[in-house]
C-alpha positions in Angstrom: -18.3 33.3 23.6 -17.6 29.2 22.9 -14.6 27.8 21.4 -16.3 27.6 18.2 -17.0 31.1 18.2 -14.0 32.1 18.6 -12.5 29.4 15.6 -15.3 31.0 13.4 -14.2 34.6 14.3 -10.8 34.1 13.5 -10.9 31.9 10.3 -13.2 34.5 8.9 -10.9 37.1 9.3 -7.6 35.2 8.7 -6.8 31.5 8.9 -4.2 31.1 11.5 -2.0 28.1 10.8 -1.3 25.9 14.0 2.2 26.3 15.4 2.2 22.5 16.8 3.2 19.7 14.2 0.4 17.6 15.7 -2.6 18.0 18.6 -0.6 17.7 22.2 -3.7 18.2 24.3 -7.2 17.8 24.2 -9.4 20.9 24.8 -9.7 22.1 28.3 -12.6 20.9 29.7 -12.9 21.3 33.1 -15.8 19.1 33.9 -13.9 16.5 33.1 -11.4 15.7 35.5 -9.7 12.7 36.4 -12.0 10.2 38.6 -10.7 6.9 39.3 -14.2 6.0 40.6 -15.7 6.9 37.3 -15.5 3.5 36.2 -17.7 2.0 38.5 -18.8 -1.8 38.2 -22.6 -1.1 37.5 -22.1 0.5 34.2 -22.8 -2.0 31.4 -20.7 -2.2 28.4 -22.2 -0.8 25.4 -19.9 -2.6 22.8 -18.9 -6.0 23.8 -15.6 -7.1 22.2 -16.8 -10.5 21.7 -19.7 -8.7 19.2 -17.2 -8.6 16.5 -16.9 -12.3 16.7 -20.5 -12.4 15.5 -20.8 -12.6 12.0 -24.5 -11.4 12.1 -23.6 -8.5 14.6 -21.0 -7.2 11.9 -23.2 -7.4 9.0 -25.6 -4.9 10.9 -23.1 -1.8 10.4 -20.3 -2.9 7.7 -18.5 0.6 8.1 -18.5 0.6 12.3 -16.9 -3.0 11.3 -14.3 -1.6 8.8 -13.2 1.4 11.2 -13.1 -0.6 14.4 -10.6 -3.3 12.8 -8.7 -0.5 11.4 -8.0 1.3 14.3 -7.7 -2.0 15.7 -4.6 -2.5 13.5 -3.2 0.8 14.2 -3.8 1.7 17.4 -4.8 -1.3 19.3 -8.1 -2.3 21.3 -9.1 0.6 23.3 -8.7 3.0 20.5 -10.9 0.3 18.4 -13.6 0.4 21.2 -13.7 4.0 21.4 -14.3 4.3 17.6 -16.7 1.7 17.6 -18.7 3.6 20.4 -18.4 6.7 18.7 -19.9 5.5 15.1 -22.8 3.5 17.2 -23.9 5.6 19.7 -23.1 9.3 18.1 -21.6 12.1 20.1 -20.4 11.6 23.6 -18.4 13.1 26.4 -15.3 12.2 28.3 -17.5 10.7 31.2 -19.9 9.0 28.9 -17.1 7.0 27.0 -15.7 5.9 30.2 -19.0 5.1 31.6 -20.1 2.9 28.4 -16.6 1.2 27.7 -15.8 0.8 31.6 -12.3 2.2 30.9 -10.8 4.7 33.2 -10.8 8.2 31.9 -7.1 8.7 31.8 -6.7 5.8 29.3 -9.9 7.4 27.5 -7.9 10.8 27.3 -4.8 9.4 26.3 -6.7 7.6 23.5 -8.8 10.3 22.6 -5.4 12.4 22.0 -4.0 10.1 18.9 -7.5 9.8 17.3 -8.0 13.7 17.4 -4.1 14.0 15.9 -5.1 11.8 13.1 -8.2 13.1 12.8 -10.2 10.3 13.4 -12.1 12.1 16.0 -13.6 15.3 16.1 -14.7 17.3 18.7 -17.2 20.5 19.5 -17.9 22.6 22.6 -21.8 22.4 24.4 -22.8 25.8 22.3 -21.8 24.3 18.9 -23.4 21.4 19.5 -26.8 22.2 19.3 -29.7 24.2 21.0 -30.7 21.0 23.4 -27.4 21.0 24.7 -27.4 23.8 27.6 -24.4 24.9 29.7 -23.1 24.0 33.2 -22.2 27.0 34.9 -19.9 29.0 32.8 -18.2 25.8 31.7 -18.7 24.0 28.4 -18.8 19.9 27.8 -16.8 18.8 25.0 -18.4 16.2 22.8 -16.9 14.0 20.5 -17.7 12.2 17.4 -15.9 10.2 14.8 -14.4 11.8 11.4 -14.7 9.7 8.8 -12.2 11.6 6.8 -9.1 10.6 9.2 -10.6 7.4 9.1 -10.2 6.9 5.2 -6.9 8.6 5.4 -5.7 5.7 7.5 -7.2 3.2 5.3 -5.8 5.0 1.9 -2.5 5.7 3.6 -0.8 2.9 1.5 -2.7 3.7 -1.8 -1.5 7.6 -1.2 1.8 7.2 -0.7 2.2 4.5 -3.7 0.3 6.5 -6.1 1.1 10.2 -5.4 4.8 9.1 -5.7 3.7 7.1 -9.3 2.3 10.4 -10.2 5.1 12.6 -9.8 7.9 10.2 -10.5 6.6 7.9 -13.4 9.3 8.1 -15.6 12.2 9.6 -13.7 15.2 7.8 -12.7 16.1 9.8 -9.7 15.0 7.7 -7.2 16.6 9.8 -4.1 14.1 12.4 -4.7 11.3 9.5 -5.3 12.3 7.9 -1.8 11.8 12.2 -0.5 8.6 12.2 -1.5 7.4 8.6 -0.1 9.3 9.7 3.4 7.5 13.0 3.6 4.2 11.6 2.3 4.6 8.4 5.0 5.1 11.4 7.9 2.7 13.6 7.2 0.1 10.4 7.2 1.6 8.9 10.5 1.5 12.0 12.6 -1.6 13.7 11.0 -0.3 17.3 10.6 3.8 18.1 10.2 5.7 21.2 10.2 8.1 21.1 7.0 11.1 22.7 9.2 10.8 20.1 11.5 11.2 17.6 9.2 14.2 19.3 7.5 15.9 19.4 11.0 15.7 15.7 11.1 17.1 15.4 7.5 20.8 16.9 7.8 22.0 14.5 4.4 19.3 16.2 2.5 19.6 19.8 1.1 16.8 22.0 2.9 16.2 23.2 -0.7 15.4 20.2 -2.3 13.1 19.3 0.5 11.3 22.9 0.2 10.8 22.5 -3.3 8.6 18.8 -2.7 6.6 20.3 0.3 5.8 23.5 -2.3 5.0 21.4 -5.0 2.6 19.3 -2.9 0.7 22.5 -1.9 0.8 24.3 -4.9 -1.4 20.9 -6.1 -3.2 20.9 -3.3 -2.4 17.6 -1.8 -1.4 19.4 1.5 -3.1 22.2 3.3 -3.0 24.3 6.4 -3.7 22.8 9.4 -6.4 24.9 11.1 -8.9 24.3 13.8 -11.4 23.9 11.7 -10.1 20.4 10.6 -11.1 19.1 13.6 -14.9 20.4 14.2 -17.9 18.3 12.5 -18.8 19.9 9.7 -22.9 19.3 10.2 -22.1 21.2 13.5 -20.4 23.7 11.9 -23.2 24.5 9.7 -25.9 24.6 12.6 -23.7 26.9 14.4 -23.5 29.3 11.4 -27.0 29.3 10.7 -28.2 29.5 14.0 -25.8 33.0 14.3 -27.9 34.2 10.9 -31.1 33.4 12.5 -30.7 34.9 15.5 -29.1 38.3 14.2 -32.1 39.0 12.7 -34.0 41.4 14.6 -37.0 40.0 16.2 -39.3 42.9 15.2 -38.5 42.4 11.2 -41.6 42.4 9.0 -40.2 39.5 7.7 -42.2 36.2 7.5 -40.5 33.4 9.6 -40.3 31.5 5.8 -38.3 34.6 4.5 -36.1 34.7 7.9 -35.2 31.1 7.4 -34.4 31.3 3.6 -32.6 34.8 4.4 -30.3 32.8 7.0 -29.8 30.0 4.9 -28.2 31.6 2.0 -25.7 33.7 4.3 -25.0 30.6 6.3 -24.1 29.2 3.1 -22.0 31.6 2.1 -19.9 31.5 4.9 -19.7 27.8 5.3 -18.4 27.5 1.9 -15.6 30.3 2.7 -14.4 28.6 5.6 -14.3 24.4 4.0 -12.9 26.0 0.6 -10.4 28.5 2.6 -8.0 25.8 4.0 -7.5 24.5 0.6 -6.8 27.6 -1.2 -3.1 29.0 -1.3 -4.1 32.7 -0.3 -1.8 35.4 -0.6 -2.5 36.8 3.0 -2.0 33.3 4.9 1.6 33.1 3.3 1.9 29.5 3.5 4.7 29.6 0.6 7.1 32.4 1.4 10.3 33.4 -0.5 13.3 32.7 1.5 15.4 35.9 2.2 18.9 34.0 2.0 18.4 31.7 -1.0 15.6 33.4 -3.1 13.7 30.2 -3.1 10.4 29.7 -2.3 9.4 27.6 0.8 6.9 26.9 3.4 6.4 29.2 6.1 8.0 27.8 9.4 5.2 28.2 11.3 2.5 26.5 9.2 1.6 23.1 9.9 0.7 21.1 6.9 -1.9 18.2 6.6 -3.5 15.9 4.0 -6.1 16.8 1.7 -8.4 13.7 1.0 -11.2 15.6 -1.1 -8.0 16.5 -3.3 -6.9 12.9 -3.4 -10.6 12.0 -4.3 -10.3 14.0 -7.6 -7.5 12.1 -8.2 -9.1 8.6 -7.5 -11.8 9.7 -9.7 -9.6 10.5 -12.8 -8.2 7.3 -12.5 -11.6 5.2 -12.7 -12.6 7.6 -15.6 -9.4 6.8 -17.7 -9.7 3.1 -16.8 -13.7 3.3 -17.9 -12.3 5.2 -21.2 -10.0 2.4 -22.1 -12.6 -0.3 -22.0 -15.4 1.7 -24.2 -13.5 4.1 -25.9 -9.6 2.7 -26.6 -6.3 3.0 -25.3 -5.2 6.2 -27.2 -8.6 8.3 -26.3 -7.8 7.2 -22.7 -4.4 8.5 -23.1 -5.8 11.9 -23.9 -8.5 12.0 -21.8 -5.9 11.3 -18.9 -3.9 14.1 -20.3 -7.0 16.3 -20.3 -7.7 15.3 -16.5 -4.1 16.2 -15.2 -4.9 19.7 -16.6 -8.0 20.3 -15.2 -8.2 17.8 -12.2 -6.7 20.8 -9.9 -9.3 23.1 -10.5 -12.1 20.9 -11.0 -15.2 20.3 -8.6 -14.9 18.4 -5.8 -15.8 14.9 -5.9 -18.9 15.8 -3.5 -19.8 19.3 -2.7 -19.5 20.3 1.4 -23.0 20.9 1.5 -23.8 17.4 1.0 -22.7 17.2 4.7 -24.9 19.4 6.3 -29.0 19.4 6.9 -29.9 20.9 3.6 -29.6 17.2 1.6 -33.0 16.9 3.7 -34.8 19.4 1.7 -35.6 18.3 -1.9 -35.6 21.7 -3.5 -32.1 22.2 -1.5 -30.7 19.1 -3.1 -31.5 19.8 -6.5 -30.1 23.1 -6.1 -26.5 21.8 -4.9 -26.7 19.1 -8.1 -27.5 22.3 -10.5 -24.6 24.3 -9.0 -22.2 21.2 -9.5 -23.3 21.0 -13.4 -22.5 24.6 -13.7 -19.1 24.6 -12.2 -18.2 22.0 -14.3 -18.3 23.9 -17.2 -18.2 27.8 -15.8 -15.3 27.0 -13.2 -11.9 28.6 -14.4 -9.7 26.5 -15.6 -11.9 23.5 -16.5 -11.5 24.0 -20.3 -9.2 22.5 -22.6 -8.3 21.9 -26.2 -6.4 20.1 -28.8 -3.3 22.6 -28.3 -3.2 22.2 -24.4 -3.4 18.3 -24.7 -0.4 18.6 -27.5 1.5 20.4 -25.0 1.3 17.9 -21.9 1.2 14.6 -24.1 3.4 12.4 -23.2 6.6 12.1 -26.0 6.3 8.0 -25.7 2.9 8.5 -27.5 2.4 8.4 -31.0 -0.7 9.3 -32.7 -0.1 8.8 -36.4 -2.1 5.9 -37.9 -4.4 6.1 -34.8 -7.4 7.3 -36.9 -8.8 6.2 -40.2 -8.6 9.5 -42.4 -11.3 10.3 -45.4 -11.1 8.4 -48.6 -10.1 10.8 -52.0 -12.5 10.9 -54.5 -11.0 8.5 -56.2 -10.9 5.6 -53.4 -14.4 6.6 -52.7 -16.1 6.0 -55.9 -14.1 2.7 -56.3 -15.2 1.8 -53.0 -19.2 2.5 -53.2 -18.9 1.0 -56.9 -17.5 -2.2 -55.4 -19.5 -2.4 -52.4 -22.7 -0.8 -52.3 -23.3 -0.5 -55.9 -22.4 -4.5 -56.4 -24.8 -5.2 -53.6 -27.7 -3.4 -55.4 -27.1 -5.4 -58.7 -26.8 -8.6 -57.0 -30.2 -7.9 -55.2 -31.6 -6.5 -58.6 -29.8 -9.0 -61.0 -32.6 -11.7 -60.9 -35.2 -9.6 -61.6 -33.4 -8.2 -64.9 -33.7 -10.1 -68.1 -30.2 -11.4 -69.2 -29.6 -11.0 -73.1 -28.2 -13.9 -75.1 -26.7 -14.3 -78.3 -27.5 -16.1 -81.5 -25.0 -18.9 -80.5 -26.5 -19.2 -76.8 -24.0 -17.0 -75.0 -24.9 -14.6 -72.3 -23.8 -11.0 -72.7 -21.7 -10.1 -69.4 -22.8 -6.9 -67.8 -20.9 -3.5 -68.6 -17.9 -3.0 -65.6 -18.7 -0.6 -62.9 -16.1 2.0 -64.0 -18.3 2.7 -67.5 -21.7 1.5 -66.1 -24.2 3.7 -67.7 -26.5 5.9 -65.6 -29.2 8.4 -65.9 -28.6 12.1 -65.7 -30.0 12.4 -62.5 -27.3 10.5 -61.1 -24.8 12.1 -62.9 -25.8 15.5 -61.1 -26.1 14.2 -57.7 -22.6 12.5 -58.2 -21.4 15.9 -59.6 -23.0 17.9 -56.6 -21.7 15.4 -53.8 -17.6 15.8 -55.5 -18.3 19.8 -55.0 -19.6 20.1 -51.5 -16.8 17.7 -50.2 -13.8 19.1 -52.2 -12.7 20.7 -49.1 -12.8 17.5 -47.5 -10.5 15.9 -50.0 -8.1 18.6 -49.8 -7.8 17.8 -46.0 -6.7 14.9 -46.6 -4.2 13.7 -43.4 -1.4 11.9 -44.3 0.0 10.5 -41.6 3.5 10.2 -43.0 3.4 13.9 -43.0 2.1 14.5 -39.7 3.8 14.7 -36.1 3.1 12.0 -33.4 1.2 14.8 -31.3 -0.9 16.2 -34.4 -3.8 18.8 -33.3 -6.1 17.4 -36.1 -5.4 13.8 -35.0 -5.8 15.0 -31.2 -9.3 16.9 -32.5 -10.4 13.5 -34.0 -9.8 11.8 -31.0 -11.9 14.4 -28.9 -15.1 14.2 -31.5 -14.6 10.7 -30.6 -14.8 10.8 -26.8 -17.6 13.5 -27.0 -19.7 11.8 -29.5 -20.0 8.0 -28.4 -22.4 6.2 -26.5 -20.7 7.2 -23.5 -20.0 11.2 -23.5 -16.7 11.4 -21.5 -16.7 15.1 -22.9 -18.9 18.0 -24.0 -18.3 20.8 -26.6 -18.7 23.9 -24.4 -17.7 26.2 -27.3 -16.1 25.1 -30.6 -12.8 23.6 -30.1 -13.1 23.8 -26.2 -14.2 20.8 -23.9 -14.8 20.1 -20.8 -15.6 16.6 -18.5 -19.2 16.2 -17.0 -18.7 14.5 -14.1 -22.8 15.0 -13.1 -23.4 12.4 -16.4 -20.2 10.4 -16.7 -20.0 8.9 -12.9 -23.6 7.4 -12.8 -22.6 5.6 -16.1 -19.4 4.5 -14.4 -21.0 3.3 -11.4 -23.8 1.5 -13.6 -21.1 -0.1 -15.6 -18.9 -1.0 -12.7 -22.3 -2.5 -10.7 -22.7 -4.4 -14.2 -19.4 -5.8 -14.2 -19.8 -7.5 -10.9 -23.2 -8.8 -11.1 -21.7 -10.5 -14.4 -18.6 -12.1 -12.8 -20.4 -13.2 -9.4 -24.0 -14.1 -10.8 -23.3 -15.1 -14.5 -23.9 -13.6 -18.0 -27.6 -14.7 -17.3 -28.6 -12.4 -14.4 -26.4 -9.6 -16.4 -28.8 -10.1 -19.3 -32.1 -10.1 -17.4 -30.9 -7.3 -15.2 -30.7 -5.0 -18.3 -33.9 -6.0 -19.7 -35.2 -5.1 -16.9 -33.5 -1.6 -16.7 -34.2 -0.9 -20.2 -38.1 -1.8 -20.0 -38.2 -0.2 -16.5 -41.6 -2.7 -15.2 -41.7 -5.8 -16.6 -43.5 -9.0 -15.9 -42.3 -12.2 -16.0 -43.9 -13.5 -19.0 -42.8 -10.4 -20.9 -39.5 -11.1 -19.3 -39.1 -14.5 -20.9 -39.7 -13.0 -24.4 -37.6 -10.1 -23.8 -34.4 -12.3 -22.6 -34.9 -15.4 -24.5 -34.8 -17.7 -21.7 -37.2 -20.9 -19.8 -39.7 -19.6 -17.3 -37.8 -22.1 -15.0 -34.4 -20.4 -15.7 -35.9 -16.7 -15.3 -37.2 -17.4 -11.9 -33.8 -18.7 -10.6 -32.2 -15.8 -12.1 -34.5 -13.2 -10.5 -34.7 -14.9 -7.0 -30.8 -14.4 -7.1 -30.9 -10.6 -8.3 -33.8 -9.8 -5.6 -31.2 -11.2 -3.0 -28.6 -8.7 -3.8 -31.3 -6.1 -4.2 -30.2 -5.8 -7.8 -34.4 -6.0 -8.7 -37.3 -5.0 -6.9 -40.7 -6.8 -6.8 -44.0 -5.1 -6.8 -47.2 -6.8 -6.3 -50.3 -5.3 -8.6 -53.5 -7.1 -6.9 -56.4 -7.7 -9.6 -58.9 -8.6 -7.3 -60.4 -6.9 -4.1 -59.5 -9.1 -1.7 -55.5 -8.8 -2.8 -55.2 -12.6 -3.2 -51.4 -13.2 -3.9 -52.8 -16.3 -6.7 -54.5 -13.9 -8.7 -52.0 -10.8 -8.3 -49.4 -10.2 -11.3 -45.9 -9.4 -10.0 -43.9 -6.7 -11.7 -39.9 -6.4 -11.8 -37.8 -3.0 -11.5 -34.3 -1.7 -10.7 -33.8 0.9 -8.0 -29.8 1.9 -8.7 -29.3 3.6 -5.5 -31.0 0.9 -3.5 -28.6 -1.8 -5.6 -25.6 0.7 -5.0 -25.9 1.0 -1.5 -26.3 -2.9 -1.0 -23.3 -3.4 -3.2 -21.3 -0.9 -1.1 -22.3 -2.7 2.4 -21.2 -5.7 0.7 -17.7 -4.5 -0.4 -17.3 -2.8 2.9 -17.9 -5.7 4.8 -15.7 -7.7 2.6 -12.6 -5.6 3.3 -13.2 -5.5 7.1 -13.2 -9.2 7.5 -10.1 -9.3 5.4 -8.6 -7.4 7.6 -10.2 -9.1 10.7 -8.7 -11.9 9.2 -5.4 -10.9 8.3 -4.8 -9.2 11.8 -6.0 -12.9 13.4 -3.3 -14.5 11.1 -0.6 -12.0 12.5 -1.7 -12.8 16.0 -1.8 -16.7 16.1 2.1 -16.2 14.1 3.3 -13.4 16.4 5.8 -15.7 17.7 7.4 -16.7 14.6 6.9 -13.0 13.0 8.8 -11.6 16.0 11.6 -13.9 15.8 11.9 -13.8 11.8 12.1 -9.9 12.0 15.1 -10.0 14.7 17.9 -8.3 13.4 20.3 -11.2 13.8 17.8 -13.2 12.0 17.3 -11.6 8.8 18.7 -12.6 6.1 19.8 -16.0 7.7 16.3 -17.4 8.0 17.3 -20.6 6.0 20.2 -21.1 8.8 18.6 -20.0 12.0 15.3 -21.3 11.5 13.6 -24.9 11.5 12.2 -26.2 8.6 8.8 -26.4 10.0 9.2 -22.6 10.7 10.3 -21.8 7.4 7.4 -23.5 5.9 5.2 -22.0 8.5 6.6 -18.3 7.4 6.1 -18.9 3.5 2.7 -19.6 4.2 2.1 -16.6 6.6 3.7 -14.5 4.1 1.6 -15.6 1.4 -1.4 -15.5 3.3 -0.3 -11.8 3.8 -0.1 -11.2 0.3 -2.8 -12.6 -0.9 -4.8 -10.4 1.7 -3.6 -7.5 0.9 -4.1 -7.5 -2.8 -7.8 -8.1 -2.3 -8.3 -5.6 -0.2 -6.5 -3.2 -2.6 -9.0 -4.5 -5.7 -11.8 -4.1 -3.0 -11.2 -0.7 -2.1 -10.7 0.2 -5.8 -14.4 -0.9 -6.2 -16.0 0.1 -2.9 -14.7 3.9 -3.8 -16.7 4.1 -6.7 -19.9 3.3 -4.7 -18.8 5.3 -1.8 -17.0 8.3 -2.7 -17.9 9.3 -6.0 
């Protein structure tokens, strides 16, 4: 039985926590023994270090450029070359990595230990890697592939520490507890996984109960999960292994057709796959992650459990942030605050940003992809804990928020009658007045019209007004007086929820009277479109934004029609279209009018393709982030001597006395460029994650 079979079997019965705080050694692979002669000179480098300096080669795979530069800044050149090779070539063994990179096996093993510990690399034995890879005797080869989840944790490590610390201690003055939370997050992200008892043992000055309460809080909110062996296995290989087991378990003499066998195996493999993937993120009672201390009767983390960071839970947090910012732009500040409160209530129980099934081969089948999408839509409304109402929001709304006066309430009957007589009726009278004959007296004076309050009307109008007042008597009785309401009044919150549900962008939907949920499946595409349009307007100008919206609304247009729709000159339209086509904002479709398909007589139509446009923008943002990291590392290397000197203990705080004037000016320039680069990286990351993860 292979390693993956043992892991799956143990996990299906009970997921056991790893007893080590990190991965101290790689899986035993008898075929991968140290051989000093393995790095022969005849082998050719698969990825040359000089390739990264070529801008054209960097643009071919922006994600490889980003992740290699990220690893280079954290773990050095060898780890960067290993990650780059795994991204570009796919899964490889020890020897294959050593041959392609011309690095000795000992260095490859040491590098992979660090990468596996940080979950940047996952591994799989030959039996679980696929049917095309066979055993060599009684031993199994281990194949290593890059794990994007661990790389993203490294990339967002600073963002994770800052956001989660502010999430728990936004308005809290307890700086000591806030600092402890930051240290816990920093240690877990730095080591990949951590046992709470080890962290408690190294912090003697802090009470154990306080530290354990922080760990329990993070586990309950699902930001920390149990570190299981399944986290180090590629998801697609796990799916292939489960599917193969279910298919092979069907008797060969079964009367079922091959199509039914595959469908039956697929359904069973789905259930087991989702059970394995979702199990580490749930606090199971049998798992005993959180136990009660017999001495203090307080809850704490089991001593034998290692915790690691749960990135899918953090993507939920980031999704809520983007939706709140989107609502602040489209609906206003107070509705966005109410929506933020609703998201905090339902965030933990909301469906994942991406279904785990999207990482399998099921996405290649159209029916399965549509089924995954439909399941996500059902979970948005039917999953326990995703519904909320105005009472829930009033309980959790911040005390600093005062909703009084935020809603324009209904007018009283007298105000409504005065307003109608003063606006609509007067407008009608002004329009009809030229057609009426003006009355004059014998002396030539014009008789003025009667006031609106005593204006005569026919019986039909009087009857309609009486019926209107009778129907709306209840509305006038329910008139909201802001002076008599509380700051978190439920009727005002209900009015804001109605605005969020009935706007041009439906931020929430009403599942049943008074109960709402967030429709992520329809809201996220609106967020992506709005973000893309904003980027186009900021980079290419308002003309490009106008042309793009005209094409999107009409789907397929000609240049002549576009001139009339956008109200622009033909010369300006062509220059804008060329810019949009360069950024994949629009696509050009040739419609031949003759049999010889002559281009001079063809009609060219323009259309938009959101998926291709978003993918191009994602690659563009990814390359810019990688380029900023690359330039930042080069800046540090060029000024390494000065930075080392400034960071010495005897120099800190005395830079003006011990450094030369030229060194001080150079140090200020380096620090300003570093701060500028880090700020730009954070801004680009906030845009990139919308197209990458949401």
